[in-house]
Structure formats: C-alpha cells, structure tokens
C-alpha positions in Angstrom: 41.4 151.5 46.4 44.4 151.9 48.1 47.9 153.1 45.7 50.1 150.1 43.9 53.0 150.6 42.2 53.3 149.9 38.6 56.5 151.2 36.0 56.2 154.5 33.9 55.7 151.4 30.9 53.3 149.8 32.1 51.0 152.8 33.0 51.4 154.4 29.6 50.2 151.2 28.5 47.1 151.6 30.8 46.7 155.5 29.6 46.9 153.8 25.7 44.6 151.3 26.7 41.8 154.0 28.5 41.7 156.2 25.3 41.4 152.9 22.6 38.0 151.9 25.1 36.9 155.3 25.1 37.3 155.6 21.4 35.0 152.4 21.1 32.3 153.7 23.6 32.4 156.3 21.2 31.4 154.3 18.4 28.9 152.1 20.2 27.1 155.0 21.4 26.8 155.7 17.6 26.5 152.0 16.7 23.1 152.4 19.5 22.0 155.4 18.4 21.4 153.8 14.6 19.8 150.9 15.9 17.3 152.4 18.4 16.3 154.3 14.8 15.7 150.9 13.6 12.5 150.7 15.5 11.3 148.3 18.0 14.2 148.1 20.8 12.2 145.0 22.3 13.4 142.9 18.9 16.3 144.8 17.9 19.1 142.5 18.2 21.7 145.0 16.9 21.1 147.5 19.4 20.8 144.7 22.4 24.5 143.9 21.1 25.4 147.3 21.3 24.1 147.8 24.3 25.8 145.1 26.3 29.2 145.9 24.6 28.7 149.3 25.8 28.3 148.3 29.0 31.6 145.8 29.1 33.1 149.0 28.0 31.9 151.4 30.1 33.0 148.9 33.5 36.2 148.6 31.9 36.9 152.5 31.7 36.3 153.0 34.5 38.3 150.1 36.5 41.3 151.7 34.4 40.6 155.2 35.4 40.3 153.9 39.2 43.7 152.5 38.6 45.4 155.8 36.5 44.2 157.3 39.4 46.2 155.0 42.2 48.8 154.3 40.4 52.6 155.1 42.1 55.0 155.1 38.3 58.1 153.5 40.8 60.2 155.2 38.4 59.5 158.3 40.0 60.1 157.1 43.9 63.0 158.5 45.7 64.2 155.8 47.3 67.5 154.5 48.6 69.5 153.3 45.9 72.0 151.3 48.4 68.9 148.9 49.7 66.4 146.4 47.8 63.8 148.6 46.7 60.7 148.5 44.7 62.4 148.5 41.1 65.8 147.3 42.3 67.3 144.4 39.9 68.2 141.9 42.6 70.1 139.0 42.4 70.5 136.5 44.6 72.2 133.3 46.0 70.0 130.1 47.5 72.7 129.4 50.1 71.0 125.7 50.1 70.5 125.1 47.1 73.7 127.3 45.5 71.8 128.8 42.8 71.5 132.2 41.6 68.6 133.9 40.3 67.9 137.1 39.6 64.3 139.5 39.8 63.2 142.6 39.2 60.8 144.0 42.3 57.5 145.6 41.0 53.8 145.9 42.4 51.6 143.2 42.5 50.3 144.0 39.1 53.3 143.1 37.4 54.5 140.1 39.3 55.5 137.6 36.6 58.2 135.7 38.3 58.3 133.2 35.5 59.5 136.3 33.8 61.4 137.7 35.9 59.0 140.2 38.2 58.3 139.3 41.6 55.7 141.1 43.6 57.1 143.6 46.8 54.7 141.5 48.2 56.0 138.0 47.7 57.6 136.6 51.0 61.2 136.6 49.2 61.0 139.9 48.4 59.7 140.9 51.3 63.0 138.9 53.2 65.2 141.3 50.8 63.6 144.8 50.6 65.5 147.2 52.7 68.6 144.9 52.5 72.1 146.1 51.2 74.5 144.1 48.7 76.3 141.2 50.4 73.5 140.8 53.0 72.4 137.4 54.0 68.9 136.7 54.8 66.1 134.5 55.7 63.2 134.0 53.7 60.0 131.9 55.1 58.4 130.5 51.9 55.7 128.3 51.7 57.7 125.3 52.1 59.8 126.7 55.0 62.7 128.7 55.6 65.5 129.1 53.4 69.1 131.0 53.4 69.5 133.7 51.0 72.6 136.4 49.4 72.3 139.6 47.9 74.6 138.9 45.5 74.4 142.2 43.0 71.8 145.5 43.6 71.1 147.5 41.2 68.6 149.9 39.7 67.6 150.7 36.0 
C-alpha cells in the first residue's frame, strides 16, 4: 500500500479504533477458550460465533495497522503556504456561474465534498493545487471544462 494523507485528528481516531479492536480481540480469545471447554466444538454455536467475530476483528486490525503504517499526517507536512496544497482551505469562484464555494483539500480517505472536504485526487483539486491566491485556472470536470478563480487561501 502506498502512502496516503490524513489529518492528525483522523489519525488519532484510527489509533483509538485500533486499541478498541485489540481489546475486543482479547475478549473474544477468552470467549473462545471458555466455549472450547464446553466440549464438542463441531456443534458448539457459541464457539463458532466467537471464532467468526474473531476472524472479522483480526481483518479489521490488520487493515488499520497497514493504514497507520502508511499514513502521512498532513498537519506535519512542510508546504509552501503561499500556494494551494493538501491541508489548505480554498475559496474559489466559478467564473461561469458566479458562485463562490470553499473546500479544504484533503487526502482521498477523508474526502467528503458535502462537508467541504475535497480530495486532492479530484479534478477540481488537481487544478487548484500549486495556484496562488488570485490565480485563475481551468479544471476539466466530468461535465467539461470550467473556469475558476482562487479567491482566498488559508491554512488552519
């Protein structure tokens, strides 16, 4: 898995989720041990259910550990803050429609345009990356080319 970008807040949440999953895993191991002592494992529903939950939990733990190992925390990046980069909050004007809107540029795992979080992998973010406040630029979107102006650039 390649590096991906994530905020410190979401990185900490992932670490907390991992700790909780490891606690669940320990509890499931105890349940499995207790269920195994009840005799025939082939017809032991509690044992089968606990093993199934343990398997799901182990997969989630492994997934989170890989993500945490490959996470690049955006708060720690040294970027030129005179340009739009990951972590920047940008206010842009759609020059065709005359509408202003604001997004924070984030990694793909945190993207949620409805909440103002735009993935740097998206066509619009890709077009604004590296631009300075006041710059006009074109973005090739699914519905065609559009013109924008970067009105405001800030790092919070």
